[in-house]
Structures are given as C-alpha cells and as structure tokens.
N, CA and C atoms of all chains as a GROMACS GRO file, in nm:
protein
  582
    1UNK      N    1   0.085  -0.121   0.000
    1UNK     CA    2   0.000   0.000   0.000
    1UNK      C    3   0.089   0.126   0.000
    2UNK      N    4   0.043   0.230  -0.067
    2UNK     CA    5   0.122   0.354  -0.065
    2UNK      C    6   0.135   0.408   0.078
    3UNK      N    7   0.246   0.474   0.105
    3UNK     CA    8   0.266   0.529   0.239
    3UNK      C    9   0.178   0.652   0.259
    4UNK      N   10   0.171   0.698   0.383
    4UNK     CA   11   0.090   0.817   0.413
    4UNK      C   12   0.133   0.936   0.331
    5UNK      N   13   0.266   0.951   0.317
    5UNK     CA   14   0.322   1.064   0.242
    5UNK      C   15   0.282   1.055   0.095
    6UNK      N   16   0.289   0.933   0.039
    6UNK     CA   17   0.253   0.915  -0.102
    6UNK      C   18   0.105   0.947  -0.123
    7UNK      N   19   0.022   0.901  -0.028
    7UNK     CA   20  -0.122   0.931  -0.035
    7UNK      C   21  -0.144   1.081  -0.034
    8UNK      N   22  -0.070   1.147   0.056
    8UNK     CA   23  -0.085   1.291   0.069
    8UNK      C   24  -0.048   1.362  -0.061
    9UNK      N   25   0.066   1.327  -0.120
    9UNK     CA   26   0.109   1.391  -0.244
    9UNK      C   27   0.010   1.362  -0.357
   10UNK      N   28  -0.036   1.236  -0.362
   10UNK     CA   29  -0.130   1.196  -0.467
   10UNK      C   30  -0.260   1.276  -0.457
   11UNK      N   31  -0.312   1.283  -0.335
   11UNK     CA   32  -0.439   1.356  -0.314
   11UNK      C   33  -0.424   1.506  -0.337
   12UNK      N   34  -0.310   1.562  -0.292
   12UNK     CA   35  -0.289   1.706  -0.312
   12UNK      C   36  -0.275   1.736  -0.462
   13UNK      N   37  -0.211   1.644  -0.535
   13UNK     CA   38  -0.198   1.664  -0.680
   13UNK      C   39  -0.335   1.661  -0.747
   14UNK      N   40  -0.418   1.565  -0.705
   14UNK     CA   41  -0.554   1.556  -0.760
   14UNK      C   42  -0.633   1.682  -0.727
   15UNK      N   43  -0.610   1.733  -0.606
   15UNK     CA   44  -0.678   1.857  -0.563
   15UNK      C   45  -0.641   1.973  -0.656
   16UNK      N   46  -0.510   1.984  -0.685
   16UNK     CA   47  -0.464   2.092  -0.774
   16UNK      C   48  -0.524   2.076  -0.914
   17UNK      N   49  -0.527   1.949  -0.962
   17UNK     CA   50  -0.583   1.923  -1.096
   17UNK      C   51  -0.732   1.960  -1.100
   18UNK      N   52  -0.806   1.914  -0.998
   18UNK     CA   53  -0.950   1.943  -0.994
   18UNK      C   54  -0.977   2.092  -0.978
   19UNK      N   55  -0.891   2.159  -0.900
   19UNK     CA   56  -0.906   2.304  -0.884
   19UNK      C   57  -0.879   2.373  -1.018
   20UNK      N   58  -0.778   2.321  -1.090
   20UNK     CA   59  -0.743   2.378  -1.220
   20UNK      C   60  -0.852   2.359  -1.323
   21UNK      N   61  -0.926   2.249  -1.308
   21UNK     CA   62  -1.035   2.218  -1.399
   21UNK      C   63  -1.140   2.331  -1.400
   22UNK      N   64  -1.150   2.400  -1.287
   22UNK     CA   65  -1.248   2.508  -1.275
   22UNK      C   66  -1.223   2.619  -1.376
   23UNK      N   67  -1.095   2.631  -1.419
   23UNK     CA   68  -1.061   2.737  -1.515
   23UNK      C   69  -1.118   2.706  -1.654
   24UNK      N   70  -1.128   2.575  -1.684
   24UNK     CA   71  -1.168   2.536  -1.820
   24UNK      C   72  -1.315   2.502  -1.833
   25UNK      N   73  -1.383   2.489  -1.718
   25UNK     CA   74  -1.526   2.458  -1.723
   25UNK      C   75  -1.607   2.586  -1.732
   26UNK      N   76  -1.706   2.585  -1.818
   26UNK     CA   77  -1.791   2.703  -1.833
   26UNK      C   78  -1.907   2.691  -1.734
   27UNK      N   79  -1.881   2.729  -1.610
   27UNK     CA   80  -1.982   2.711  -1.504
   27UNK      C   81  -2.054   2.842  -1.474
   28UNK      N   82  -2.179   2.827  -1.432
   28UNK     CA   83  -2.254   2.945  -1.387
   28UNK      C   84  -2.192   2.992  -1.256
   29UNK      N   85  -2.202   3.123  -1.223
   29UNK     CA   86  -2.136   3.173  -1.102
   29UNK      C   87  -2.172   3.094  -0.976
   30UNK      N   88  -2.301   3.054  -0.962
   30UNK     CA   89  -2.344   2.980  -0.842
   30UNK      C   90  -2.278   2.843  -0.838
   31UNK      N   91  -2.272   2.778  -0.954
   31UNK     CA   92  -2.211   2.645  -0.963
   31UNK      C   93  -2.061   2.654  -0.935
   32UNK      N   94  -2.000   2.761  -0.988
   32UNK     CA   95  -1.856   2.780  -0.966
   32UNK      C   96  -1.827   2.795  -0.817
   33UNK      N   97  -1.915   2.871  -0.751
   33UNK     CA   98  -1.900   2.890  -0.606
   33UNK      C   99  -1.908   2.756  -0.533
   34UNK      N  100  -2.004   2.672  -0.573
   34UNK     CA  101  -2.020   2.539  -0.512
   34UNK      C  102  -1.898   2.452  -0.541
   35UNK      N  103  -1.845   2.466  -0.662
   35UNK     CA  104  -1.726   2.391  -0.701
   35UNK      C  105  -1.611   2.422  -0.606
   36UNK      N  106  -1.594   2.552  -0.574
   36UNK     CA  107  -1.486   2.592  -0.483
   36UNK      C  108  -1.514   2.544  -0.341
   37UNK      N  109  -1.639   2.536  -0.302
   37UNK     CA  110  -1.673   2.479  -0.171
   37UNK      C  111  -1.635   2.330  -0.170
   38UNK      N  112  -1.656   2.264  -0.283
   38UNK     CA  113  -1.617   2.123  -0.295
   38UNK      C  114  -1.466   2.107  -0.282
   39UNK      N  115  -1.391   2.200  -0.342
   39UNK     CA  116  -1.244   2.196  -0.332
   39UNK      C  117  -1.202   2.216  -0.185
   40UNK      N  118  -1.272   2.308  -0.116
   40UNK     CA  119  -1.243   2.328   0.027
   40UNK      C  120  -1.269   2.198   0.104
   41UNK      N  121  -1.381   2.132   0.071
   41UNK     CA  122  -1.414   2.004   0.135
   41UNK      C  123  -1.304   1.901   0.110
   42UNK      N  124  -1.252   1.900  -0.012
   42UNK     CA  125  -1.143   1.807  -0.044
   42UNK      C  126  -1.021   1.836   0.041
   43UNK      N  127  -0.992   1.964   0.056
   43UNK     CA  128  -0.876   2.005   0.136
   43UNK      C  129  -0.894   1.959   0.281
   44UNK      N  130  -1.016   1.978   0.333
   44UNK     CA  131  -1.046   1.934   0.470
   44UNK      C  132  -1.036   1.781   0.477
   45UNK      N  133  -1.091   1.715   0.375
   45UNK     CA  134  -1.089   1.568   0.372
   45UNK      C  135  -0.948   1.513   0.370
   46UNK      N  136  -0.861   1.573   0.288
   46UNK     CA  137  -0.723   1.525   0.277
   46UNK      C  138  -0.649   1.545   0.410
   47UNK      N  139  -0.666   1.663   0.468
   47UNK     CA  140  -0.586   1.697   0.586
   47UNK      C  141  -0.644   1.651   0.719
   48UNK      N  142  -0.775   1.636   0.726
   48UNK     CA  143  -0.836   1.609   0.856
   48UNK      C  144  -0.927   1.486   0.863
   49UNK      N  145  -0.966   1.427   0.750
   49UNK     CA  146  -1.062   1.317   0.756
   49UNK      C  147  -1.017   1.191   0.683
   50UNK      N  148  -0.889   1.180   0.657
   50UNK     CA  149  -0.839   1.064   0.582
   50UNK      C  150  -0.857   0.933   0.656
   51UNK      N  151  -0.856   0.822   0.582
   51UNK     CA  152  -0.873   0.690   0.645
   51UNK      C  153  -0.763   0.658   0.747
   52UNK      N  154  -0.647   0.725   0.735
   52UNK     CA  155  -0.537   0.695   0.827
   52UNK      C  156  -0.559   0.747   0.969
   53UNK      N  157  -0.676   0.801   0.995
   53UNK     CA  158  -0.708   0.842   1.133
   53UNK      C  159  -0.724   0.720   1.224
   54UNK      N  160  -0.727   0.601   1.159
   54UNK     CA  161  -0.740   0.480   1.240
   54UNK      C  162  -0.606   0.436   1.298
   55UNK      N  163  -0.506   0.520   1.285
   55UNK     CA  164  -0.373   0.487   1.338
   55UNK      C  165  -0.315   0.612   1.404
   56UNK      N  166  -0.251   0.594   1.517
   56UNK     CA  167  -0.192   0.709   1.586
   56UNK      C  168  -0.065   0.756   1.516
   57UNK      N  169  -0.044   0.887   1.520
   57UNK     CA  170   0.081   0.944   1.468
   57UNK      C  171   0.086   0.963   1.318
   58UNK      N  172  -0.025   0.940   1.248
   58UNK     CA  173  -0.026   0.961   1.103
   58UNK      C  174  -0.042   1.110   1.072
   59UNK      N  175  -0.028   1.142   0.943
   59UNK     CA  176  -0.035   1.281   0.898
   59UNK      C  177  -0.163   1.351   0.946
   60UNK      N  178  -0.277   1.284   0.921
   60UNK     CA  179  -0.406   1.344   0.960
   60UNK      C  180  -0.418   1.356   1.113
   61UNK      N  181  -0.370   1.252   1.182
   61UNK     CA  182  -0.376   1.251   1.328
   61UNK      C  183  -0.294   1.368   1.386
   62UNK      N  184  -0.176   1.391   1.327
   62UNK     CA  185  -0.088   1.499   1.376
   62UNK      C  186  -0.149   1.636   1.350
   63UNK      N  187  -0.229   1.647   1.242
   63UNK     CA  188  -0.288   1.777   1.209
   63UNK      C  189  -0.384   1.827   1.317
   64UNK      N  190  -0.431   1.738   1.400
   64UNK     CA  191  -0.523   1.779   1.507
   64UNK      C  192  -0.450   1.835   1.629
   65UNK      N  193  -0.317   1.824   1.630
   65UNK     CA  194  -0.239   1.875   1.743
   65UNK      C  195  -0.280   1.802   1.871
   66UNK      N  196  -0.309   1.883   1.974
   66UNK     CA  197  -0.348   1.824   2.104
   66UNK      C  198  -0.479   1.745   2.094
   67UNK      N  199  -0.563   1.787   2.001
   67UNK     CA  200  -0.695   1.723   1.988
   67UNK      C  201  -0.690   1.583   1.926
   68UNK      N  202  -0.568   1.539   1.892
   68UNK     CA  203  -0.559   1.408   1.825
   68UNK      C  204  -0.610   1.296   1.916
   69UNK      N  205  -0.610   1.321   2.048
   69UNK     CA  206  -0.659   1.215   2.140
   69UNK      C  207  -0.807   1.184   2.115
   70UNK      N  208  -0.877   1.282   2.058
   70UNK     CA  209  -1.018   1.261   2.025
   70UNK      C  210  -1.034   1.142   1.929
   71UNK      N  211  -0.935   1.124   1.841
   71UNK     CA  212  -0.943   1.018   1.740
   71UNK      C  213  -0.886   0.886   1.789
   72UNK      N  214  -0.830   0.885   1.910
   72UNK     CA  215  -0.776   0.759   1.965
   72UNK      C  216  -0.888   0.656   1.978
   73UNK      N  217  -1.006   0.704   2.015
   73UNK     CA  218  -1.123   0.615   2.028
   73UNK      C  219  -1.158   0.552   1.894
   74UNK      N  220  -1.146   0.632   1.790
   74UNK     CA  221  -1.175   0.581   1.654
   74UNK      C  222  -1.072   0.475   1.616
   75UNK      N  223  -0.944   0.505   1.646
   75UNK     CA  224  -0.837   0.409   1.616
   75UNK      C  225  -0.859   0.278   1.692
   76UNK      N  226  -0.915   0.290   1.812
   76UNK     CA  227  -0.941   0.171   1.894
   76UNK      C  228  -1.059   0.092   1.835
   77UNK      N  229  -1.160   0.165   1.789
   77UNK     CA  230  -1.279   0.100   1.732
   77UNK      C  231  -1.252   0.034   1.597
   78UNK      N  232  -1.171   0.104   1.515
   78UNK     CA  233  -1.146   0.054   1.379
   78UNK      C  234  -0.998   0.024   1.361
   79UNK      N  235  -0.961  -0.104   1.356
   79UNK     CA  236  -0.820  -0.139   1.336
   79UNK      C  237  -0.768  -0.085   1.203
   80UNK      N  238  -0.638  -0.056   1.198
   80UNK     CA  239  -0.578   0.005   1.079
   80UNK      C  240  -0.602  -0.081   0.954
   81UNK      N  241  -0.639  -0.015   0.847
   81UNK     CA  242  -0.669  -0.077   0.717
   81UNK      C  243  -0.784  -0.177   0.724
   82UNK      N  244  -0.875  -0.153   0.815
   82UNK     CA  245  -0.994  -0.237   0.824
   82UNK      C  246  -1.110  -0.167   0.754
   83UNK      N  247  -1.223  -0.160   0.825
   83UNK     CA  248  -1.343  -0.097   0.767
   83UNK      C  249  -1.319   0.050   0.732
   84UNK      N  250  -1.229   0.115   0.803
   84UNK     CA  251  -1.203   0.257   0.777
   84UNK      C  252  -1.141   0.279   0.640
   85UNK      N  253  -1.076   0.174   0.585
   85UNK     CA  254  -1.013   0.185   0.454
   85UNK      C  255  -1.101   0.127   0.343
   86UNK      N  256  -1.231   0.131   0.364
   86UNK     CA  257  -1.323   0.084   0.260
   86UNK      C  258  -1.402   0.203   0.207
   87UNK      N  259  -1.484   0.179   0.104
   87UNK     CA  260  -1.560   0.290   0.043
   87UNK      C  261  -1.650   0.359   0.144
   88UNK      N  262  -1.703   0.282   0.239
   88UNK     CA  263  -1.793   0.343   0.338
   88UNK      C  264  -1.717   0.394   0.461
   89UNK      N  265  -1.583   0.385   0.458
   89UNK     CA  266  -1.500   0.426   0.573
   89UNK      C  267  -1.527   0.570   0.618
   90UNK      N  268  -1.547   0.658   0.520
   90UNK     CA  269  -1.571   0.799   0.553
   90UNK      C  270  -1.696   0.815   0.639
   91UNK      N  271  -1.797   0.729   0.613
   91UNK     CA  272  -1.922   0.741   0.688
   91UNK      C  273  -1.903   0.696   0.834
   92UNK      N  274  -1.806   0.605   0.857
   92UNK     CA  275  -1.778   0.566   0.996
   92UNK      C  276  -1.717   0.685   1.071
   93UNK      N  277  -1.633   0.761   1.000
   93UNK     CA  278  -1.572   0.879   1.064
   93UNK      C  279  -1.674   0.989   1.085
   94UNK      N  280  -1.765   1.004   0.989
   94UNK     CA  281  -1.871   1.105   1.005
   94UNK      C  282  -1.963   1.066   1.121
   95UNK      N  283  -1.990   0.936   1.133
   95UNK     CA  284  -2.072   0.889   1.244
   95UNK      C  285  -2.002   0.914   1.378
   96UNK      N  286  -1.870   0.899   1.375
   96UNK     CA  287  -1.790   0.919   1.497
   96UNK      C  288  -1.801   1.064   1.547
   97UNK      N  289  -1.816   1.158   1.454
   97UNK     CA  290  -1.825   1.299   1.496
   97UNK      C  291  -1.970   1.351   1.491
   98UNK      N  292  -2.066   1.259   1.491
   98UNK     CA  293  -2.207   1.300   1.486
   98UNK      C  294  -2.242   1.403   1.594
   99UNK      N  295  -2.198   1.384   1.721
   99UNK     CA  296  -2.234   1.485   1.822
   99UNK      C  297  -2.189   1.626   1.782
  100UNK      N  298  -2.067   1.635   1.725
  100UNK     CA  299  -2.015   1.765   1.683
  100UNK      C  300  -2.098   1.822   1.567
  101UNK      N  301  -2.132   1.733   1.472
  101UNK     CA  302  -2.213   1.776   1.357
  101UNK      C  303  -2.351   1.824   1.401
  102UNK      N  304  -2.407   1.755   1.502
  102UNK     CA  305  -2.540   1.793   1.551
  102UNK      C  306  -2.533   1.932   1.614
  103UNK      N  307  -2.426   1.958   1.692
  103UNK     CA  308  -2.410   2.089   1.755
  103UNK      C  309  -2.398   2.198   1.648
  104UNK      N  310  -2.317   2.172   1.544
  104UNK     CA  311  -2.299   2.271   1.436
  104UNK      C  312  -2.433   2.294   1.365
  105UNK      N  313  -2.504   2.184   1.334
  105UNK     CA  314  -2.634   2.195   1.265
  105UNK      C  315  -2.734   2.272   1.351
  106UNK      N  316  -2.729   2.248   1.483
  106UNK     CA  317  -2.822   2.313   1.576
  106UNK      C  318  -2.795   2.464   1.582
  107UNK      N  319  -2.665   2.497   1.591
  107UNK     CA  320  -2.624   2.638   1.606
  107UNK      C  321  -2.649   2.717   1.478
  108UNK      N  322  -2.629   2.653   1.363
  108UNK     CA  323  -2.638   2.726   1.235
  108UNK      C  324  -2.756   2.676   1.152
  109UNK      N  325  -2.861   2.637   1.221
  109UNK     CA  326  -2.976   2.576   1.152
  109UNK      C  327  -3.030   2.665   1.041
  110UNK      N  328  -3.049   2.795   1.070
  110UNK     CA  329  -3.109   2.885   0.971
  110UNK      C  330  -3.020   2.904   0.849
  111UNK      N  331  -2.889   2.916   0.876
  111UNK     CA  332  -2.796   2.934   0.765
  111UNK      C  333  -2.799   2.809   0.677
  112UNK      N  334  -2.794   2.692   0.742
  112UNK     CA  335  -2.792   2.566   0.666
  112UNK      C  336  -2.922   2.547   0.588
  113UNK      N  337  -3.032   2.588   0.649
  113UNK     CA  338  -3.164   2.573   0.586
  113UNK      C  339  -3.168   2.644   0.450
  114UNK      N  340  -3.106   2.762   0.443
  114UNK     CA  341  -3.112   2.839   0.318
  114UNK      C  342  -2.989   2.821   0.230
  115UNK      N  343  -2.881   2.767   0.289
  115UNK     CA  344  -2.757   2.750   0.210
  115UNK      C  345  -2.711   2.606   0.208
  116UNK      N  346  -2.804   2.512   0.214
  116UNK     CA  347  -2.765   2.371   0.223
  116UNK      C  348  -2.674   2.321   0.111
  117UNK      N  349  -2.680   2.378  -0.012
  117UNK     CA  350  -2.587   2.325  -0.114
  117UNK      C  351  -2.440   2.343  -0.076
  118UNK      N  352  -2.409   2.449   0.001
  118UNK     CA  353  -2.268   2.474   0.035
  118UNK      C  354  -2.211   2.367   0.128
  119UNK      N  355  -2.276   2.339   0.246
  119UNK     CA  356  -2.223   2.230   0.328
  119UNK      C  357  -2.226   2.096   0.255
  120UNK      N  358  -2.327   2.078   0.165
  120UNK     CA  359  -2.333   1.953   0.088
  120UNK      C  360  -2.212   1.942  -0.004
  121UNK      N  361  -2.175   2.054  -0.068
  121UNK     CA  362  -2.057   2.054  -0.157
  121UNK      C  363  -1.931   2.021  -0.077
  122UNK      N  364  -1.921   2.076   0.045
  122UNK     CA  365  -1.805   2.046   0.131
  122UNK      C  366  -1.802   1.897   0.162
  123UNK      N  367  -1.918   1.842   0.194
  123UNK     CA  368  -1.929   1.699   0.226
  123UNK      C  369  -1.888   1.614   0.106
  124UNK      N  370  -1.933   1.652  -0.011
  124UNK     CA  371  -1.897   1.578  -0.134
  124UNK      C  372  -1.745   1.582  -0.153
  125UNK      N  373  -1.685   1.700  -0.129
  125UNK     CA  374  -1.539   1.713  -0.140
  125UNK      C  375  -1.468   1.621  -0.044
  126UNK      N  376  -1.518   1.614   0.080
  126UNK     CA  377  -1.457   1.527   0.182
  126UNK      C  378  -1.465   1.381   0.136
  127UNK      N  379  -1.581   1.342   0.083
  127UNK     CA  380  -1.600   1.203   0.038
  127UNK      C  381  -1.507   1.173  -0.081
  128UNK      N  382  -1.495   1.267  -0.175
  128UNK     CA  383  -1.408   1.245  -0.291
  128UNK      C  384  -1.263   1.224  -0.245
  129UNK      N  385  -1.217   1.310  -0.151
  129UNK     CA  386  -1.079   1.297  -0.100
  129UNK      C  387  -1.059   1.160  -0.037
  130UNK      N  388  -1.158   1.114   0.037
  130UNK     CA  389  -1.149   0.985   0.104
  130UNK      C  390  -1.145   0.871   0.003
  131UNK      N  391  -1.231   0.879  -0.096
  131UNK     CA  392  -1.238   0.773  -0.196
  131UNK      C  393  -1.112   0.767  -0.282
  132UNK      N  394  -1.046   0.881  -0.300
  132UNK     CA  395  -0.919   0.882  -0.374
  132UNK      C  396  -0.815   0.799  -0.299
  133UNK      N  397  -0.816   0.814  -0.166
  133UNK     CA  398  -0.724   0.737  -0.081
  133UNK      C  399  -0.755   0.587  -0.093
  134UNK      N  400  -0.883   0.553  -0.083
  134UNK     CA  401  -0.926   0.412  -0.091
  134UNK      C  402  -0.893   0.356  -0.230
  135UNK      N  403  -0.920   0.436  -0.334
  135UNK     CA  404  -0.894   0.392  -0.471
  135UNK      C  405  -0.745   0.362  -0.491
  136UNK      N  406  -0.658   0.451  -0.438
  136UNK     CA  407  -0.513   0.430  -0.451
  136UNK      C  408  -0.474   0.300  -0.382
  137UNK      N  409  -0.530   0.274  -0.263
  137UNK     CA  410  -0.501   0.150  -0.190
  137UNK      C  411  -0.545   0.028  -0.270
  138UNK      N  412  -0.668   0.035  -0.324
  138UNK     CA  413  -0.724  -0.079  -0.398
  138UNK      C  414  -0.642  -0.105  -0.524
  139UNK      N  415  -0.604   0.002  -0.596
  139UNK     CA  416  -0.526  -0.015  -0.719
  139UNK      C  417  -0.390  -0.076  -0.688
  140UNK      N  418  -0.329  -0.033  -0.578
  140UNK     CA  419  -0.199  -0.086  -0.538
  140UNK      C  420  -0.211  -0.234  -0.503
  141UNK      N  421  -0.320  -0.270  -0.433
  141UNK     CA  422  -0.343  -0.411  -0.396
  141UNK      C  423  -0.362  -0.496  -0.522
  142UNK      N  424  -0.438  -0.444  -0.619
  142UNK     CA  425  -0.462  -0.516  -0.744
  142UNK      C  426  -0.333  -0.541  -0.820
  143UNK      N  427  -0.247  -0.438  -0.822
  143UNK     CA  428  -0.121  -0.448  -0.895
  143UNK      C  429  -0.030  -0.554  -0.832
  144UNK      N  430  -0.040  -0.568  -0.700
  144UNK     CA  431   0.048  -0.663  -0.631
  144UNK      C  432   0.002  -0.807  -0.649
  145UNK      N  433  -0.131  -0.825  -0.681
  145UNK     CA  434  -0.185  -0.962  -0.692
  145UNK      C  435  -0.131  -1.033  -0.816
  146UNK      N  436  -1.350   4.170  -1.739
  146UNK     CA  437  -1.249   4.183  -1.633
  146UNK      C  438  -1.289   4.101  -1.511
  147UNK      N  439  -1.417   4.121  -1.469
  147UNK     CA  440  -1.465   4.051  -1.350
  147UNK      C  441  -1.461   3.899  -1.374
  148UNK      N  442  -1.510   3.859  -1.490
  148UNK     CA  443  -1.514   3.717  -1.522
  148UNK      C  444  -1.373   3.658  -1.520
  149UNK      N  445  -1.280   3.731  -1.575
  149UNK     CA  446  -1.141   3.685  -1.582
  149UNK      C  447  -1.087   3.661  -1.441
  150UNK      N  448  -1.111   3.755  -1.352
  150UNK     CA  449  -1.062   3.743  -1.213
  150UNK      C  450  -1.129   3.626  -1.144
  151UNK      N  451  -1.262   3.616  -1.159
  151UNK     CA  452  -1.337   3.509  -1.092
  151UNK      C  453  -1.288   3.372  -1.137
  152UNK      N  454  -1.255   3.360  -1.266
  152UNK     CA  455  -1.214   3.230  -1.318
  152UNK      C  456  -1.068   3.198  -1.285
  153UNK      N  457  -0.980   3.292  -1.309
  153UNK     CA  458  -0.837   3.259  -1.302
  153UNK      C  459  -0.767   3.294  -1.172
  154UNK      N  460  -0.819   3.387  -1.096
  154UNK     CA  461  -0.747   3.430  -0.977
  154UNK      C  462  -0.736   3.321  -0.868
  155UNK      N  463  -0.846   3.248  -0.835
  155UNK     CA  464  -0.835   3.154  -0.722
  155UNK      C  465  -0.735   3.041  -0.747
  156UNK      N  466  -0.718   3.002  -0.874
  156UNK     CA  467  -0.636   2.884  -0.903
  156UNK      C  468  -0.492   2.897  -0.854
  157UNK      N  469  -0.417   3.002  -0.895
  157UNK     CA  470  -0.279   3.011  -0.844
  157UNK      C  471  -0.273   3.022  -0.692
  158UNK      N  472  -0.374   3.089  -0.634
  158UNK     CA  473  -0.376   3.104  -0.487
  158UNK      C  474  -0.393   2.969  -0.419
  159UNK      N  475  -0.485   2.886  -0.471
  159UNK     CA  476  -0.508   2.754  -0.413
  159UNK      C  477  -0.384   2.666  -0.432
  160UNK      N  478  -0.325   2.672  -0.551
  160UNK     CA  479  -0.203   2.594  -0.576
  160UNK      C  480  -0.094   2.637  -0.478
  161UNK      N  481  -0.079   2.768  -0.461
  161UNK     CA  482   0.023   2.820  -0.370
  161UNK      C  483  -0.002   2.772  -0.227
  162UNK      N  484  -0.127   2.777  -0.183
  162UNK     CA  485  -0.154   2.733  -0.044
  162UNK      C  486  -0.128   2.584  -0.027
  163UNK      N  487  -0.163   2.504  -0.130
  163UNK     CA  488  -0.138   2.359  -0.121
  163UNK      C  489   0.012   2.332  -0.118
  164UNK      N  490   0.086   2.399  -0.209
  164UNK     CA  491   0.232   2.377  -0.216
  164UNK      C  492   0.299   2.422  -0.085
  165UNK      N  493   0.259   2.539  -0.034
  165UNK     CA  494   0.317   2.586   0.092
  165UNK      C  495   0.283   2.490   0.207
  166UNK      N  496   0.159   2.439   0.204
  166UNK     CA  497   0.116   2.341   0.306
  166UNK      C  498   0.203   2.217   0.302
  167UNK      N  499   0.238   2.172   0.180
  167UNK     CA  500   0.323   2.053   0.166
  167UNK      C  501   0.466   2.085   0.212
  168UNK      N  502   0.518   2.201   0.168
  168UNK     CA  503   0.656   2.238   0.204
  168UNK      C  504   0.673   2.247   0.356
  169UNK      N  505   0.579   2.317   0.419
  169UNK     CA  506   0.590   2.336   0.565
  169UNK      C  507   0.520   2.226   0.644
  170UNK      N  508   0.470   2.125   0.573
  170UNK     CA  509   0.401   2.012   0.635
  170UNK      C  510   0.293   2.061   0.732
  171UNK      N  511   0.213   2.155   0.683
  171UNK     CA  512   0.112   2.214   0.770
  171UNK      C  513  -0.022   2.224   0.698
  172UNK      N  514  -0.121   2.155   0.751
  172UNK     CA  515  -0.255   2.162   0.694
  172UNK      C  516  -0.315   2.300   0.718
  173UNK      N  517  -0.276   2.361   0.830
  173UNK     CA  518  -0.330   2.493   0.866
  173UNK      C  519  -0.298   2.594   0.757
  174UNK      N  520  -0.174   2.588   0.704
  174UNK     CA  521  -0.133   2.682   0.599
  174UNK      C  522  -0.223   2.662   0.476
  175UNK      N  523  -0.246   2.534   0.439
  175UNK     CA  524  -0.330   2.505   0.322
  175UNK      C  525  -0.470   2.562   0.341
  176UNK      N  526  -0.531   2.530   0.455
  176UNK     CA  527  -0.670   2.571   0.479
  176UNK      C  528  -0.681   2.723   0.489
  177UNK      N  529  -0.588   2.786   0.565
  177UNK     CA  530  -0.596   2.930   0.581
  177UNK      C  531  -0.563   3.002   0.451
  178UNK      N  532  -0.472   2.945   0.372
  178UNK     CA  533  -0.440   3.001   0.241
  178UNK      C  534  -0.564   3.001   0.154
  179UNK      N  535  -0.636   2.889   0.160
  179UNK     CA  536  -0.759   2.877   0.081
  179UNK      C  537  -0.863   2.979   0.128
  180UNK      N  538  -0.882   2.986   0.262
  180UNK     CA  539  -0.983   3.078   0.317
  180UNK      C  540  -0.946   3.224   0.288
  181UNK      N  541  -0.814   3.254   0.291
  181UNK     CA  542  -0.769   3.390   0.258
  181UNK      C  543  -0.803   3.422   0.112
  182UNK      N  544  -0.786   3.320   0.025
  182UNK     CA  545  -0.821   3.339  -0.117
  182UNK      C  546  -0.970   3.369  -0.131
  183UNK      N  547  -1.052   3.290  -0.058
  183UNK     CA  548  -1.197   3.308  -0.065
  183UNK      C  549  -1.235   3.449  -0.018
  184UNK      N  550  -1.169   3.493   0.090
  184UNK     CA  551  -1.197   3.627   0.145
  184UNK      C  552  -1.158   3.735   0.043
  185UNK      N  553  -1.041   3.716  -0.016
  185UNK     CA  554  -0.992   3.811  -0.116
  185UNK      C  555  -1.086   3.818  -0.237
  186UNK      N  556  -1.137   3.700  -0.276
  186UNK     CA  557  -1.232   3.692  -0.387
  186UNK      C  558  -1.358   3.772  -0.356
  187UNK      N  559  -1.406   3.755  -0.230
  187UNK     CA  560  -1.528   3.826  -0.189
  187UNK      C  561  -1.505   3.977  -0.194
  188UNK      N  562  -1.389   4.021  -0.142
  188UNK     CA  563  -1.357   4.163  -0.140
  188UNK      C  564  -1.346   4.217  -0.284
  189UNK      N  565  -1.278   4.141  -0.369
  189UNK     CA  566  -1.260   4.184  -0.508
  189UNK      C  567  -1.394   4.190  -0.583
  190UNK      N  568  -1.479   4.091  -0.556
  190UNK     CA  569  -1.612   4.091  -0.618
  190UNK      C  570  -1.691   4.214  -0.580
  191UNK      N  571  -1.685   4.248  -0.449
  191UNK     CA  572  -1.755   4.366  -0.399
  191UNK      C  573  -1.698   4.492  -0.464
  192UNK      N  574  -1.565   4.499  -0.470
  192UNK     CA  575  -1.498   4.618  -0.524
  192UNK      C  576  -1.533   4.638  -0.671
  193UNK      N  577  -1.537   4.529  -0.746
  193UNK     CA  578  -1.566   4.539  -0.891
  193UNK      C  579  -1.712   4.577  -0.914
  194UNK      N  580  -1.802   4.521  -0.829
  194UNK     CA  581  -1.945   4.554  -0.843
  194UNK      C  582  -1.966   4.704  -0.823
   0.00000   0.00000   0.00000
C-alpha cells in the first residue's frame, strides 16, 4: 500500500488538478462557487478526515495537534486498514463525529436551511478525497496480486 | 475583467496554499491560504461591483 506521504502527495496533486479544472469549465457563477466549496471540502478531507485516522501518529492525526486524542477512540474502534479503509469508511468517521455535527447543525440551523448546497458541496469534497485514498489503496493491492 | 478574475485568480492562490502546506508540512497553511483566497475573492467581487 502507498505510504501516508505518497497518499498525501497523490491527493494534493488531484486537488490541484480538480481546482485547475475550474478554469476550463464554463460554469454558472453559483455552480462555480459550489465547485470551490467542494475543493475546500477536499482540502479538509485530505488533511483532517483521511482513512489513516485509524492509526496514531499519522499525517491526519498529527494535524489535530493536542486534539488528536479525540481520534484515539476511533483508532481503537477501527483497526488500521480495516473498515475505515473501505468505500464506506468515511461514513464511519462522520458517524464518529455525529455529536459535533449535531451541535454545528443546531447552532447554524437557519444558515444551513437556506444555504444547504454549500455544506453539501463540502461533504462531497470530503467524500471524494477519502475515496481517492481508498482507490489508490485498492489499485496498489490489485497491482500486487 | 470581473469574469477573468473570478475564473483565473483563485487557481494560483489555491495551488500556492497547497504547495506551501506541503513544504511546511502544515494543513493549517493550506486551509488558511484557501480561506484567505476566498476572502480576497469576496472583497474583489464587492470592489468590482
């Protein structure tokens, strides 16, 4: 499997390519705005929500600084390269932070009610970043077989 | 003019924030670079309008 650093470089390169794609697509201003929200989601996904949160001391784990202990429970629940490294792995991490998401949704209910496409675009970006990691792992496994 | 800025300006800024984030091994630089770009875009949009 590619190392954490290789995953990071691969995902950041894809991020730059997808961001660059915005220059060549003839998008409506609203769609373009959503596209950039998606890119932000990807950035968050690469740096803070990667599948490697199931292991202590990884790139994503270190990005949380002192708060990395919050993810120790997740690492305990999901062994490294287990369910967290599957297509639905991102949803296990989202479920893990459900209390936090509920608080955010509660506090910003009105904003979300009228601007729901923006948080949705961020979520899609996070999922894309995660799936790129899983795809790289799967392709590497296939090549080794 | 406005269209040109809206389309082409964020790209080098995002690339720069990602590259700086990789160089300094800091996600904070990437995210804040991106958010600074978004803020700058908003200000420029307002100014042009």
